[in-house]
C-alpha positions in Angstrom: 0.0 0.1 -0.1 1.3 3.4 -0.9 2.7 5.6 2.2 0.1 8.1 1.6 -2.7 5.8 1.8 -2.1 5.8 5.6 -3.2 9.3 6.1 -6.4 8.6 4.2 -7.9 9.5 1.0 -9.3 12.9 -0.5 -11.2 13.4 -3.6 -8.8 14.6 -6.1 -11.3 14.5 -9.1 -13.3 17.4 -7.6 -10.1 19.4 -7.2 -9.0 19.2 -10.7 -9.4 22.1 -12.8 -11.8 21.9 -16.0 -8.9 20.3 -17.9 -8.7 17.2 -15.7 -11.6 15.5 -17.5 -10.3 16.6 -20.8 -6.9 14.5 -19.9 -8.9 11.4 -19.2 -10.0 11.4 -22.7 -6.7 12.4 -24.1 -4.4 10.0 -22.2 -5.4 6.9 -24.1 -3.6 8.6 -27.5 -0.4 8.9 -25.0 -0.2 5.9 -22.9 -1.8 3.2 -25.4 1.4 2.0 -27.0 3.9 -0.5 -25.5 7.5 -0.5 -25.8 9.0 -3.8 -26.9 12.1 -4.5 -29.5 9.4 -7.6 -30.7 6.9 -5.3 -31.7 7.1 -3.8 -35.4 6.2 -0.3 -34.6 4.1 1.9 -37.2 2.4 4.0 -34.6 5.2 6.1 -33.4 6.5 9.1 -35.5 10.1 8.7 -34.3 13.1 8.9 -36.4 15.4 5.7 -37.5 18.3 5.5 -34.7 20.5 4.7 -37.5 20.1 8.6 -38.6 21.5 9.8 -35.6 24.9 11.3 -36.4 26.4 9.5 -33.3 30.1 10.4 -33.9 29.7 13.7 -34.7 27.4 14.4 -31.7 30.2 12.8 -29.7 32.8 15.1 -31.1 30.8 18.2 -30.9 29.9 17.6 -27.3 33.5 17.0 -26.4 34.6 20.3 -28.0 31.8 22.3 -26.2 32.9 20.8 -22.9 36.3 21.4 -23.8 35.8 25.1 -25.2 32.6 26.5 -23.5 31.6 24.5 -20.5 30.8 27.4 -18.2 28.3 28.8 -20.7 27.1 25.4 -22.0 26.3 24.0 -18.6 24.8 27.3 -17.2 21.3 28.8 -17.4 20.8 30.8 -20.6 18.6 33.3 -21.6 15.1 32.1 -22.1 15.0 33.3 -25.9 18.0 31.1 -26.3 21.6 31.0 -26.9 22.3 34.2 -29.0 25.2 32.3 -30.9 22.9 29.5 -31.7 20.2 31.8 -32.8 22.4 33.3 -35.2 23.5 30.0 -36.7 19.8 28.8 -36.6 18.9 31.7 -38.6 21.6 31.4 -41.5 20.6 27.3 -41.5 16.9 28.0 -42.0 17.6 30.5 -44.7 19.7 28.1 -46.5 17.5 25.2 -46.1 13.5 26.9 -46.0 14.3 30.2 -47.7 13.3 32.1 -44.7 15.1 35.2 -44.1 14.9 36.2 -40.3 16.7 38.1 -37.6 18.0 36.1 -34.6 16.0 38.7 -32.6 12.8 36.9 -34.3 13.7 33.4 -33.2 12.6 31.9 -30.1 14.4 28.5 -29.1 11.8 26.1 -27.4 12.1 22.4 -26.1 10.5 20.9 -29.3 8.0 21.8 -31.4 5.6 20.5 -29.1 6.4 23.3 -26.8 6.0 25.7 -29.6 2.4 24.8 -30.0 1.8 25.0 -26.2 2.9 28.3 -25.9 1.4 29.9 -28.9 -2.1 28.4 -27.6 -1.4 29.7 -24.5 -0.8 33.5 -26.0 -3.7 33.3 -28.6 -6.5 31.0 -27.4 -9.5 31.9 -25.2 -11.7 29.5 -24.0 -14.3 29.4 -26.9 -12.1 30.8 -29.7 -12.3 29.1 -33.0 -9.3 27.4 -34.3 -9.3 25.9 -37.9 -7.2 22.4 -38.2 -6.6 20.1 -40.9 -8.8 17.1 -40.6 -7.3 14.6 -40.3 -5.0 16.5 -38.2 -1.6 16.2 -35.8 -3.5 14.5 -33.0 -1.0 16.2 -30.4 -1.5 19.7 -31.6 -5.3 18.9 -31.5 -4.9 18.2 -27.6 -3.1 21.1 -27.1 -6.0 23.2 -28.7 -8.5 21.2 -26.7 -6.7 21.6 -23.5 -6.6 25.4 -24.3 -10.2 25.6 -24.5 -10.3 25.9 -28.3 -13.4 25.1 -30.7 -11.8 23.0 -33.2 -13.0 23.1 -36.5 -11.9 20.6 -39.2 -11.0 21.4 -42.6 -10.8 18.7 -45.1 -8.0 17.3 -46.7 -7.4 16.4 -50.3 -4.4 15.2 -52.5 -3.3 19.1 -52.5 -3.5 19.7 -49.0 -6.2 21.6 -46.8 -8.9 22.8 -48.9 -8.8 26.3 -48.6 -11.7 27.2 -50.5 -13.9 25.0 -48.1 -12.2 27.1 -45.4 -13.2 30.4 -46.8 -17.0 29.3 -46.9 -16.6 28.2 -43.1 -15.1 31.9 -42.2 -17.6 33.6 -44.1 -20.2 31.6 -42.2 -18.7 32.3 -38.9 -18.4 36.1 -40.1 -22.1 36.2 -40.8 -22.9 34.9 -37.3 -20.7 37.5 -35.6 -17.9 35.0 -34.8 -14.0 35.1 -35.9 -11.3 32.7 -36.1 -8.2 33.0 -34.2 -6.1 31.1 -36.0 -5.1 28.3 -38.4 -2.8 25.4 -37.7 -1.3 23.7 -40.6 1.4 21.2 -41.4 1.8 22.4 -44.6 4.6 19.8 -45.8 4.6 16.5 -45.4 1.4 16.6 -43.1 1.1 14.6 -40.2 -0.9 12.0 -40.3 -1.4 11.9 -44.3 2.1 12.8 -45.4 0.5 15.2 -48.1 2.0 18.5 -49.1 -0.1 21.7 -49.8 0.6 22.9 -53.3 2.1 26.4 -54.2 -1.4 27.8 -55.0 -3.0 26.8 -52.2 -0.1 28.0 -49.8 -0.4 31.7 -51.4 -4.3 31.6 -51.3 -4.1 30.6 -47.6 -1.8 33.5 -46.8 -4.0 35.7 -48.9 -6.8 34.7 -47.1 -5.2 35.1 -43.5 -4.4 38.9 -44.5 -8.1 39.5 -45.8 -9.9 37.8 -42.9 -7.6 38.9 -40.1 -6.2 35.9 -38.6 -2.8 34.1 -38.2 -1.6 31.1 -39.9 0.4 28.9 -37.4 3.1 26.9 -39.8 4.3 23.8 -38.1 7.5 22.8 -40.6 8.3 19.9 -38.5 9.0 17.9 -41.6 9.8 20.5 -44.0 13.5 19.4 -43.8 12.6 15.9 -44.5 10.6 17.2 -48.1 11.9 14.5 -50.6 9.2 15.3 -53.7 10.3 16.6 -57.0 8.8 20.2 -56.8 10.6 23.3 -55.0 7.8 24.0 -52.4 8.4 27.0 -50.3 7.0 27.0 -46.6 4.3 29.3 -46.0 6.5 32.2 -44.0 8.8 32.5 -47.1 5.4 33.4 -49.2 4.3 35.8 -46.5 4.8 39.4 -47.1 2.1 40.6 -44.7 3.4 38.8 -41.5 0.5 36.4 -41.0 2.3 33.2 -40.7 4.2 32.5 -36.9 6.4 29.6 -38.2 7.6 26.5 -36.1 10.5 24.1 -36.8 12.4 21.6 -35.1 15.7 19.6 -35.1 13.9 16.6 -33.6 13.7 14.6 -36.6 17.0 15.5 -38.4 19.5 15.6 -35.3 18.1 13.7 -32.2 14.7 14.0 -30.6 16.3 13.8 -26.9 18.3 17.3 -27.6 14.7 19.1 -27.6 15.4 21.8 -30.0 12.7 23.4 -31.9 12.1 27.3 -32.6 9.3 29.9 -33.2 9.8 32.7 -35.8 7.5 35.5 -35.3 7.3 39.4 -35.3 9.2 40.9 -32.4 6.2 41.7 -30.2 5.0 38.2 -30.5 8.3 36.5 -29.5 8.9 39.2 -26.6 5.6 37.7 -25.3 6.2 33.9 -26.0 9.8 34.4 -24.5 7.8 35.5 -21.1 5.7 32.3 -21.4 8.7 30.3 -22.0 10.1 31.7 -18.8 7.1 30.8 -16.7 7.2 27.5 -18.2 10.5 26.2 -17.7 13.0 28.8 -17.8 15.2 27.9 -20.8 15.7 25.4 -23.3 19.1 23.1 -22.7 22.0 25.4 -23.1 24.1 22.2 -23.6 22.1 21.1 -26.5 22.0 24.7 -28.3 26.1 24.8 -28.3 26.1 21.0 -29.6 23.9 21.9 -32.4 25.2 25.0 -33.3 28.6 23.1 -33.8 27.0 20.6 -36.0 25.2 23.4 -37.8 28.5 25.4 -38.4 30.7 22.5 -39.5 28.1 21.4 -42.1 27.4 18.0 -40.3 23.7 18.7 -39.9 23.1 19.6 -43.6 24.8 16.7 -44.7 22.8 14.4 -42.6 19.7 15.7 -43.5 20.6 14.6 -47.4 21.4 11.0 -46.2 18.1 11.0 -43.9 15.7 12.1 -47.1 17.3 9.2 -49.3 16.6 6.6 -46.3 12.9 7.8 -46.0 12.5 7.9 -49.7 13.5 4.2 -49.9 11.1 3.6 -47.3 8.3 5.2 -48.2 8.7 3.3 -51.9 8.6 0.0 -49.8 5.3 1.0 -48.1 3.8 2.0 -51.4 4.8 -1.2 -53.1 3.5 -3.4 -50.3 0.1 -1.6 -50.0 -0.4 -1.8 -54.0 0.6 -5.6 -53.9 -1.0 -6.7 -50.8 -4.1 -4.6 -49.5 -7.6 -4.6 -50.7 -7.8 -2.8 -53.8 -10.7 -0.6 -52.7 -8.3 1.0 -49.9 -7.2 4.2 -50.6 -3.7 5.5 -49.6 -1.6 8.6 -49.8 2.0 8.6 -51.3 3.8 11.2 -49.2 6.6 13.5 -50.9 8.2 13.5 -47.3 7.8 13.0 -43.8 7.4 9.5 -42.0 3.5 9.0 -42.7 1.2 7.2 -44.9 -2.5 7.4 -44.6 -4.3 4.4 -45.4 -8.4 4.6 -45.6 -9.7 1.2 -45.9 -13.4 2.2 -47.2 -14.9 -0.8 -45.2 -16.8 -1.5 -42.2 -13.5 -2.4 -40.2 -12.8 -0.2 -37.1 -9.2 0.2 -37.0 -9.3 0.5 -33.0 -10.5 -3.2 -33.1 -7.9 -4.1 -35.8 -5.2 -2.6 -33.5 -6.0 -5.2 -30.7 -5.8 -7.9 -33.5 -2.2 -6.8 -35.0 -0.8 -6.2 -31.4 -1.5 -10.2 -30.7 0.7 -10.5 -34.0 3.2 -7.8 -32.5 2.5 -5.2 -35.0 1.2 -1.6 -33.9 -0.3 1.3 -35.9 -2.1 4.4 -34.9 -5.8 4.1 -35.7 -7.3 6.9 -37.6 -10.3 8.0 -35.3 -8.1 10.3 -33.0 -6.9 12.4 -35.6 -10.2 13.9 -36.4 -11.9 16.4 -34.6 -15.4 16.9 -36.3 -15.8 13.6 -37.9 -16.3 9.9 -36.7 -14.0 8.2 -39.1 -13.4 4.4 -37.8 -11.8 2.7 -40.8 -8.8 4.7 -41.1 -5.1 4.2 -40.0 -1.8 6.4 -40.0 1.3 4.1 -40.7 4.9 5.5 -39.5 7.5 4.0 -41.6 10.3 6.0 -40.2 11.6 3.7 -37.6 11.1 0.1 -38.6 13.6 -1.5 -40.9 12.7 -2.2 -45.0 12.2 -6.0 -44.0 10.2 -5.1 -40.8 7.8 -2.8 -43.2 7.5 -5.9 -45.4 6.6 -8.2 -42.9 4.4 -5.9 -40.5 2.4 -4.5 -43.6 1.9 -8.2 -44.8 0.5 -9.1 -41.5 -1.9 -6.0 -41.5 -2.7 -6.8 -45.2 -4.0 -10.5 -43.7 -5.7 -9.1 -41.0 -7.7 -6.9 -43.2 -8.4 -9.7 -45.8 -9.6 -11.9 -42.7 -12.0 -9.1 -41.4 -13.7 -8.4 -44.9 -14.6 -12.1 -45.0 -16.1 -12.7 -41.6 
């Protein structure tokens, strides 16, 4: 018996904030997937460990501790290490065509913290936030906890349906309501892998300016775009200052370094920096100095080129198996970047139930239901192909294909 039971219990449920009940609903999407080396994991959007530049990280760490230990092991200003922000600004310009001053960058502990800070700055309970549907589940959960009213905008092969969005905005305007912001993973979207085309990107920026709302661009997978077109991020196409840009090194360097950033106007960065200070004071100084070394010596950019090749090969393997083994009435996305493909079975199969049967065969994936905010879709799934080897991809997808075929013949 835990020691605190010796003193009796209190009714904690009645002491939780209003968010406590929301967390009960959310927690199953956070805690549902087991960790085991025997499991083929199509559920978690995590990098292939072979992409971590171990030697280079070790060398950079040793150099930082030898040359800059007193700064790297100390607290740093909440906005981030000035030298790192300068290197990061140059890196983002080279890689993503966004020209930014280091003063307009806030270093955060991963893109997830960026989403949380932005939500806390802009969202009051009841505010309307437009999101892709299906959309990134962890962002949806942040918005829910923040009290936002989520409105899903459907996605097709060209990204978020901006024409549909405008009609929704007009409807809210007629009712005397306005939206606060649009959240989009425009490049290699999570969970579908779809990349918004250039026309829609420009249209979305114009729409934000015309109707006076913000676009939150989560470009976490922008550095992992391996398509054939030259697609610039929304922030590089924005002449009005309507885009707040989020990026991360978690997928292209190492997640445990916990390095992300926000790019925005000066006033917004100042306010977000205060929120950052309230939340956790600062992002790891050591991580920032190590990442700066890897940017300055070219390791990061070289690594990104190799990572793109790896994930393109894995994507090709996924598409090959789906084409060969999955039911012909299934539909799927052929991603141009990132970690994910989205499969819709177009049948009465509930992928929550399918997951239980797959787990018994040591395969897991992410059922599609949780990625929606306004629709009850039960026959979809997200397949993350980033971590499994190509052999595991073949074995795991064949197992899923057989389970689906068995379900359709019941």
